[in-house]
Every structure is written in C-alpha cells, then in structure tokens.
C-alpha positions as a Markdown table, in Angstrom:
| # | Residue | x | y | z |
|---|---|---|---|---|
| 1 | Unk | 73.0 | 77.2 | 189.7 |
| 2 | Unk | 73.7 | 80.3 | 191.8 |
| 3 | Unk | 70.7 | 82.3 | 193.2 |
| 4 | Unk | 71.5 | 85.8 | 194.4 |
| 5 | Unk | 69.1 | 88.4 | 196.0 |
| 6 | Unk | 68.8 | 91.7 | 194.1 |
| 7 | Unk | 67.2 | 95.0 | 194.9 |
| 8 | Unk | 66.6 | 98.1 | 192.9 |
| 9 | Unk | 66.5 | 101.2 | 195.1 |
| 10 | Unk | 65.7 | 104.8 | 194.2 |
| 11 | Unk | 68.2 | 106.9 | 196.2 |
| 12 | Unk | 67.7 | 110.6 | 197.1 |
| 13 | Unk | 63.9 | 110.5 | 196.4 |
| 14 | Unk | 60.7 | 109.4 | 198.0 |
| 15 | Unk | 58.8 | 109.5 | 194.7 |
| 16 | Unk | 58.3 | 106.8 | 192.1 |
| 17 | Unk | 60.6 | 107.0 | 189.1 |
| 18 | Unk | 62.7 | 109.8 | 190.7 |
| 19 | Unk | 66.1 | 109.9 | 192.3 |
| 20 | Unk | 69.0 | 107.7 | 191.2 |
| 21 | Unk | 68.2 | 103.9 | 190.8 |
| 22 | Unk | 70.9 | 101.6 | 192.1 |
| 23 | Unk | 71.2 | 97.9 | 192.0 |
| 24 | Unk | 72.1 | 96.1 | 195.3 |
| 25 | Unk | 73.3 | 92.5 | 195.4 |
| 26 | Unk | 74.1 | 91.2 | 198.9 |
| 27 | Unk | 76.7 | 88.4 | 198.8 |
| 28 | Unk | 77.6 | 85.7 | 201.4 |
| 29 | Unk | 81.0 | 85.5 | 199.6 |
| 30 | Unk | 82.7 | 87.2 | 196.7 |
| 31 | Unk | 81.8 | 86.0 | 193.2 |
| 32 | Unk | 84.2 | 86.7 | 190.4 |
| 33 | Unk | 84.9 | 90.3 | 189.1 |
| 34 | Unk | 83.8 | 89.1 | 185.7 |
| 35 | Unk | 80.4 | 87.9 | 187.0 |
| 36 | Unk | 79.8 | 91.1 | 189.0 |
| 37 | Unk | 80.6 | 93.2 | 185.9 |
| 38 | Unk | 78.2 | 91.1 | 183.8 |
| 39 | Unk | 75.4 | 91.5 | 186.4 |
| 40 | Unk | 75.9 | 95.3 | 186.4 |
| 41 | Unk | 75.9 | 95.4 | 182.6 |
| 42 | Unk | 72.6 | 93.5 | 182.4 |
| 43 | Unk | 71.1 | 95.6 | 185.1 |
| 44 | Unk | 71.9 | 98.7 | 183.0 |
| 45 | Unk | 71.8 | 101.0 | 186.0 |
| 46 | Unk | 74.5 | 103.7 | 186.6 |
| 47 | Unk | 75.9 | 101.5 | 189.4 |
| 48 | Unk | 75.3 | 98.2 | 191.0 |
| 49 | Unk | 76.7 | 97.6 | 194.5 |
| 50 | Unk | 77.9 | 94.3 | 195.9 |
| 51 | Unk | 78.8 | 93.8 | 199.5 |
| 52 | Unk | 80.1 | 91.0 | 201.8 |
| 53 | Unk | 80.0 | 91.0 | 205.6 |
| 54 | Unk | 83.3 | 91.6 | 207.4 |
| 55 | Unk | 84.4 | 91.7 | 211.1 |
| 56 | Unk | 84.0 | 95.5 | 211.1 |
| 57 | Unk | 80.9 | 95.8 | 209.0 |
| 58 | Unk | 80.7 | 95.2 | 205.2 |
| 59 | Unk | 83.1 | 95.5 | 202.3 |
| 60 | Unk | 81.4 | 97.2 | 199.3 |
| 61 | Unk | 82.2 | 97.4 | 195.6 |
| 62 | Unk | 80.5 | 99.3 | 192.8 |
| 63 | Unk | 80.2 | 98.6 | 189.1 |
| 64 | Unk | 78.8 | 100.7 | 186.2 |
| 65 | Unk | 77.6 | 98.8 | 183.2 |
| 66 | Unk | 81.2 | 99.1 | 181.9 |
| 67 | Unk | 83.7 | 99.3 | 184.7 |
| 68 | Unk | 84.3 | 99.1 | 188.5 |
| 69 | Unk | 84.5 | 102.5 | 190.2 |
| 70 | Unk | 86.3 | 103.4 | 193.4 |
| 71 | Unk | 83.4 | 105.2 | 195.1 |
| 72 | Unk | 79.7 | 105.6 | 194.6 |
| 73 | Unk | 77.3 | 107.5 | 196.9 |
| 74 | Unk | 73.8 | 106.6 | 195.8 |
| 75 | Unk | 74.5 | 102.9 | 195.6 |
| 76 | Unk | 76.1 | 103.0 | 199.1 |
| 77 | Unk | 72.9 | 104.8 | 200.4 |
| 78 | Unk | 70.9 | 102.1 | 198.7 |
| 79 | Unk | 72.9 | 99.3 | 200.3 |
| 80 | Unk | 72.4 | 100.7 | 203.7 |
| 81 | Unk | 68.7 | 101.0 | 203.0 |
| 82 | Unk | 68.6 | 97.4 | 202.0 |
| 83 | Unk | 70.4 | 96.2 | 205.1 |
| 84 | Unk | 68.2 | 98.2 | 207.5 |
| 85 | Unk | 64.9 | 97.9 | 205.8 |
| 86 | Unk | 65.0 | 94.4 | 204.2 |
| 87 | Unk | 67.8 | 92.3 | 205.8 |
| 88 | Unk | 67.2 | 93.0 | 209.4 |
| 89 | Unk | 70.4 | 94.8 | 210.3 |
| 90 | Unk | 69.9 | 95.8 | 213.9 |
| 91 | Unk | 71.9 | 99.1 | 214.0 |
| 92 | Unk | 71.2 | 102.5 | 212.4 |
| 93 | Unk | 74.9 | 103.0 | 211.7 |
| 94 | Unk | 76.8 | 100.8 | 209.2 |
| 95 | Unk | 80.5 | 100.8 | 208.4 |
| 96 | Unk | 81.3 | 100.1 | 204.8 |
| 97 | Unk | 84.9 | 99.3 | 204.0 |
| 98 | Unk | 86.0 | 100.1 | 200.4 |
| 99 | Unk | 88.8 | 101.0 | 198.0 |
| 100 | Unk | 88.2 | 104.6 | 199.1 |
| 101 | Unk | 88.5 | 103.9 | 202.8 |
| 102 | Unk | 85.9 | 103.7 | 205.5 |
| 103 | Unk | 82.5 | 105.0 | 204.6 |
| 104 | Unk | 79.5 | 105.2 | 206.9 |
| 105 | Unk | 75.7 | 104.9 | 206.4 |
| 106 | Unk | 73.5 | 106.4 | 209.1 |
| 107 | Unk | 69.8 | 106.1 | 209.5 |
| 108 | Unk | 68.4 | 109.1 | 211.4 |
| 109 | Unk | 64.7 | 109.5 | 211.7 |
| 110 | Unk | 63.2 | 109.1 | 208.2 |
| 111 | Unk | 66.4 | 110.2 | 206.5 |
| 112 | Unk | 69.4 | 108.2 | 205.4 |
| 113 | Unk | 72.9 | 109.7 | 205.5 |
| 114 | Unk | 76.4 | 109.0 | 204.1 |
| 115 | Unk | 79.4 | 110.0 | 206.2 |
| 116 | Unk | 82.1 | 110.4 | 203.5 |
| 117 | Unk | 85.5 | 112.1 | 203.2 |
| 118 | Unk | 85.5 | 115.7 | 201.9 |
| 119 | Unk | 87.6 | 116.9 | 199.0 |
| 120 | Unk | 88.2 | 120.6 | 198.5 |
| 121 | Unk | 88.2 | 121.6 | 194.8 |
| 122 | Unk | 91.0 | 123.9 | 193.6 |
| 123 | Unk | 91.2 | 126.2 | 190.6 |
| 124 | Unk | 92.8 | 124.7 | 187.6 |
| 125 | Unk | 93.4 | 125.2 | 183.9 |
| 126 | Unk | 92.2 | 122.5 | 181.5 |
| 127 | Unk | 92.8 | 122.5 | 177.8 |
| 128 | Unk | 89.3 | 121.5 | 176.8 |
| 129 | Unk | 86.6 | 123.3 | 174.8 |
| 130 | Unk | 84.0 | 123.5 | 177.5 |
| 131 | Unk | 81.8 | 126.1 | 175.8 |
| 132 | Unk | 81.7 | 124.1 | 172.5 |
| 133 | Unk | 81.0 | 120.8 | 174.2 |
| 134 | Unk | 78.5 | 122.1 | 176.7 |
| 135 | Unk | 76.9 | 124.9 | 174.8 |
| 136 | Unk | 77.5 | 127.3 | 177.7 |
| 137 | Unk | 80.7 | 128.9 | 178.9 |
| 138 | Unk | 81.7 | 128.1 | 182.6 |
| 139 | Unk | 82.7 | 131.0 | 184.9 |
| 140 | Unk | 85.2 | 128.9 | 186.7 |
| 141 | Unk | 87.0 | 125.5 | 186.3 |
| 142 | Unk | 88.2 | 123.5 | 189.3 |
| 143 | Unk | 89.9 | 120.1 | 189.9 |
| 144 | Unk | 87.7 | 118.2 | 192.3 |
| 145 | Unk | 89.7 | 115.1 | 193.3 |
| 146 | Unk | 89.1 | 112.7 | 190.3 |
| 147 | Unk | 86.4 | 115.0 | 188.8 |
| 148 | Unk | 86.4 | 118.3 | 187.0 |
| 149 | Unk | 84.0 | 120.9 | 188.4 |
| 150 | Unk | 82.6 | 123.7 | 186.2 |
| 151 | Unk | 80.9 | 126.6 | 188.0 |
| 152 | Unk | 78.2 | 128.7 | 186.1 |
| 153 | Unk | 76.6 | 132.0 | 186.9 |
| 154 | Unk | 73.0 | 130.8 | 187.1 |
| 155 | Unk | 70.7 | 127.9 | 187.5 |
| 156 | Unk | 69.2 | 128.6 | 184.1 |
| 157 | Unk | 72.6 | 128.0 | 182.5 |
| 158 | Unk | 72.9 | 124.6 | 184.2 |
| 159 | Unk | 69.4 | 123.7 | 182.8 |
| 160 | Unk | 70.4 | 124.7 | 179.3 |
| 161 | Unk | 73.4 | 122.5 | 179.1 |
| 162 | Unk | 73.2 | 119.9 | 176.3 |
| 163 | Unk | 76.5 | 118.1 | 176.2 |
| 164 | Unk | 78.2 | 116.6 | 173.2 |
| 165 | Unk | 78.8 | 113.3 | 175.0 |
| 166 | Unk | 81.2 | 111.8 | 172.5 |
| 167 | Unk | 83.4 | 114.9 | 172.9 |
| 168 | Unk | 82.9 | 115.0 | 176.7 |
| 169 | Unk | 84.1 | 111.4 | 177.0 |
| 170 | Unk | 87.6 | 112.7 | 176.0 |
| 171 | Unk | 87.8 | 114.9 | 179.2 |
| 172 | Unk | 90.6 | 113.5 | 181.4 |
| 173 | Unk | 88.6 | 112.9 | 184.5 |
| 174 | Unk | 86.1 | 110.5 | 186.1 |
| 175 | Unk | 83.3 | 112.9 | 185.2 |
| 176 | Unk | 82.2 | 116.5 | 185.0 |
| 177 | Unk | 80.3 | 118.2 | 187.8 |
| 178 | Unk | 78.4 | 121.4 | 186.7 |
| 179 | Unk | 77.0 | 123.6 | 189.4 |
| 180 | Unk | 75.5 | 127.1 | 190.2 |
| 181 | Unk | 73.7 | 128.8 | 193.0 |
| 182 | Unk | 70.0 | 127.8 | 193.1 |
| 183 | Unk | 66.9 | 129.9 | 193.0 |
| 184 | Unk | 65.0 | 128.0 | 195.7 |
| 185 | Unk | 67.9 | 125.9 | 197.2 |
| 186 | Unk | 71.5 | 126.6 | 198.1 |
| 187 | Unk | 72.8 | 125.2 | 194.8 |
| 188 | Unk | 72.0 | 123.0 | 191.9 |
| 189 | Unk | 74.1 | 120.6 | 190.0 |
| 190 | Unk | 74.4 | 118.0 | 187.2 |
| 191 | Unk | 76.9 | 115.2 | 186.6 |
| 192 | Unk | 78.2 | 113.7 | 183.3 |
| 193 | Unk | 80.5 | 110.7 | 183.0 |
| 194 | Unk | 80.3 | 109.3 | 179.4 |
| 195 | Unk | 83.8 | 107.9 | 179.8 |
| 196 | Unk | 82.3 | 105.5 | 182.4 |
| 197 | Unk | 79.3 | 104.6 | 180.3 |
| 198 | Unk | 77.0 | 107.1 | 182.1 |
| 199 | Unk | 76.1 | 110.1 | 180.0 |
| 200 | Unk | 74.2 | 111.8 | 182.8 |
| 201 | Unk | 73.9 | 110.4 | 186.3 |
| 202 | Unk | 70.5 | 111.2 | 187.9 |
| 203 | Unk | 71.8 | 112.0 | 191.4 |
| 204 | Unk | 75.5 | 111.6 | 192.2 |
| 205 | Unk | 76.1 | 111.2 | 195.9 |
| 206 | Unk | 79.9 | 111.2 | 195.6 |
| 207 | Unk | 79.9 | 114.5 | 193.8 |
| 208 | Unk | 78.7 | 116.2 | 197.0 |
| 209 | Unk | 82.0 | 115.3 | 198.7 |
| 210 | Unk | 83.3 | 118.1 | 196.5 |
| 211 | Unk | 80.2 | 120.3 | 196.2 |
| 212 | Unk | 79.7 | 120.8 | 199.9 |
| 213 | Unk | 83.3 | 122.0 | 200.6 |
| 214 | Unk | 83.1 | 124.4 | 197.5 |
| 215 | Unk | 79.7 | 125.9 | 198.5 |
| 216 | Unk | 80.7 | 126.1 | 202.1 |
| 217 | Unk | 83.4 | 128.6 | 201.1 |
| 218 | Unk | 81.2 | 130.4 | 198.6 |
| 219 | Unk | 78.1 | 130.8 | 200.8 |
| 220 | Unk | 79.9 | 130.9 | 204.2 |
| 221 | Unk | 77.7 | 128.1 | 205.6 |
| 222 | Unk | 78.0 | 124.5 | 206.5 |
| 223 | Unk | 74.5 | 123.0 | 206.1 |
| 224 | Unk | 72.8 | 122.7 | 202.7 |
| 225 | Unk | 69.8 | 121.8 | 200.7 |
| 226 | Unk | 70.6 | 121.1 | 197.1 |
| 227 | Unk | 69.0 | 119.7 | 193.9 |
| 228 | Unk | 70.6 | 117.7 | 191.2 |
| 229 | Unk | 68.4 | 118.8 | 188.2 |
| 230 | Unk | 68.7 | 115.8 | 185.9 |
| 231 | Unk | 65.6 | 114.5 | 184.1 |
| 232 | Unk | 64.8 | 112.2 | 187.1 |
| 233 | Unk | 66.1 | 114.7 | 189.7 |
| 234 | Unk | 66.7 | 114.4 | 193.4 |
| 235 | Unk | 67.1 | 116.5 | 196.6 |
| 236 | Unk | 70.2 | 116.2 | 198.7 |
| 237 | Unk | 70.7 | 117.6 | 202.2 |
| 238 | Unk | 73.9 | 117.7 | 204.1 |
| 239 | Unk | 76.6 | 119.2 | 206.2 |
| 240 | Unk | 80.2 | 120.1 | 205.7 |
| 241 | Unk | 82.4 | 119.0 | 208.6 |
| 242 | Unk | 85.9 | 119.9 | 207.6 |
| 243 | Unk | 87.5 | 116.6 | 206.5 |
| 244 | Unk | 84.1 | 114.8 | 206.2 |
| 245 | Unk | 80.7 | 115.5 | 204.7 |
| 246 | Unk | 77.3 | 114.2 | 205.7 |
| 247 | Unk | 75.2 | 113.6 | 202.6 |
| 248 | Unk | 71.5 | 113.0 | 203.3 |
| 249 | Unk | 68.4 | 112.0 | 201.3 |
| 250 | Unk | 65.3 | 109.7 | 201.1 |
| 251 | Unk | 65.3 | 106.3 | 199.5 |
| 252 | Unk | 62.6 | 103.9 | 198.4 |
| 253 | Unk | 62.4 | 100.4 | 197.0 |
| 254 | Unk | 61.4 | 99.8 | 193.4 |
| 255 | Unk | 62.2 | 96.1 | 193.0 |
| 256 | Unk | 63.3 | 93.0 | 194.9 |
| 257 | Unk | 63.9 | 89.6 | 193.5 |
| 258 | Unk | 66.5 | 86.9 | 192.6 |
| 259 | Unk | 69.1 | 86.4 | 189.9 |
| 260 | Unk | 69.7 | 82.9 | 188.6 |
| 261 | Unk | 73.1 | 82.1 | 187.1 |
| 262 | Unk | 74.2 | 78.7 | 185.8 |
| 263 | Unk | 77.6 | 77.5 | 187.2 |
C-alpha cells in the first residue's frame, strides 16, 4: 500500500471557503502519470500539484480533474505554503522547475508571492460568438499566450457574465480571461476553462502573467491590487517587472491528511 501526504490549501485568501482551493501532494519520487491524474480527479479541485525535490529546488506538475496543464499559479502558491509552513523548508525563496521553465515562490512578511514570466497580450481577431456565449459584448479581444482575453467596459459587465459553458468549451484556447477596470481596485477579472474541465476557476494565478502586463500599459503603473470576482473570490496584489511578474496573495490551510492506495 502507498501512503501519500495530501494538503488542501486555499490560495489568495485568508478567509474560510474563499480563494482558490488547491490540492498539494508532496512526493519522495514520481508516481505514474495515470495515478496522479486519478488522484486529481478524485480530489475534484481545479488543480492538484505534485512535486519532487531536485538539486536546484523542486520539480512541480499540475493536474486538473481531466488533464495535466503546463502552468498553474494558485497550486504553486499552495505548494510553497505547504513547504514553508508544514514541511519545514528553511528558506523563504523556493525554486520550482516545471514544463514552463523556472518559477519562484517567495515568502515575504505575511504574504506569499509567485515570481513568474510575463506575457504581453496582443490584439487579435477570433471567429467566435462572444456576445452570444457570454451574454455581454467585449470591447476588445486579445491573444494572451495560451489564453484569450476579453476586455469589457465596466466591472458591472464582468459580474453579469453568465457563460454558455458547452459553447465556450469550443473556444480554441486554454481558457478565457475576462477583465475590466475596477471600482475599488485597479481591475477585476474572471477566468473560464470548460475545455479543461473547469467551468469557472475561483482565482487564477497564471492569468495575472497576462493581466499585469495589459493593465500596466492601460493604467501606466506597475503595482496592482486586483480582485477575481468569482463566487469564492480572491484578492491578488502584484508588480509588473518587464519580463517577469510578481503575483502576491494570502493562503491558508483547509485540510491535511493521507491518501492510501493499494499497489
């Protein structure tokens, strides 16, 4: 029988039942891809992270209930939180190696940060019925690395969006970021990825690798306070640093335990 530690961490929130819950499974050695996918599927969270120690730091992988994904922000933040708060990692900076290159977790005061690469969105034309699928017409459509970004005129429009998820799953992208300037924060956003088995992600750390560069140009500033206004919701702070972004937020533990699997 295999016994594995497991943690459920709420990233980008300090409140119960808020932020984005991530599964974290520390490993001494890699188990099979099939087993990792089955664990992620049974967890039923938007992502479950698995990591193994390396010479430089840790190698990390992320699985939704349906597929492995190349990058995930909130589950990386959760992994760093587990290492520093539960597993006795002695340093406040942790290097994660991944399919998307080197990623860093930084603990600074009472806030946790991700040091991720930045991706500048570019205007694009997409043959897709956004107004019909979302119920609101975007003001601007951009290609944001593997995502599509739809910009709207107001926070109220973002709140009114009720997607047709079966239709949205046909969008040729990892997911859809929707965003607008905020009333009380710099900007608000939501993220939909039904094609990955995630209709709406509560707080999507990786989307801020595109959102910070976009809003840096629009607002002529480099530091931000933003809110992802999903049902659970979460607050994200950060900084645009040219080719990198610093993505910050709180985190708190919801569950710790063990998984038991027969050989």
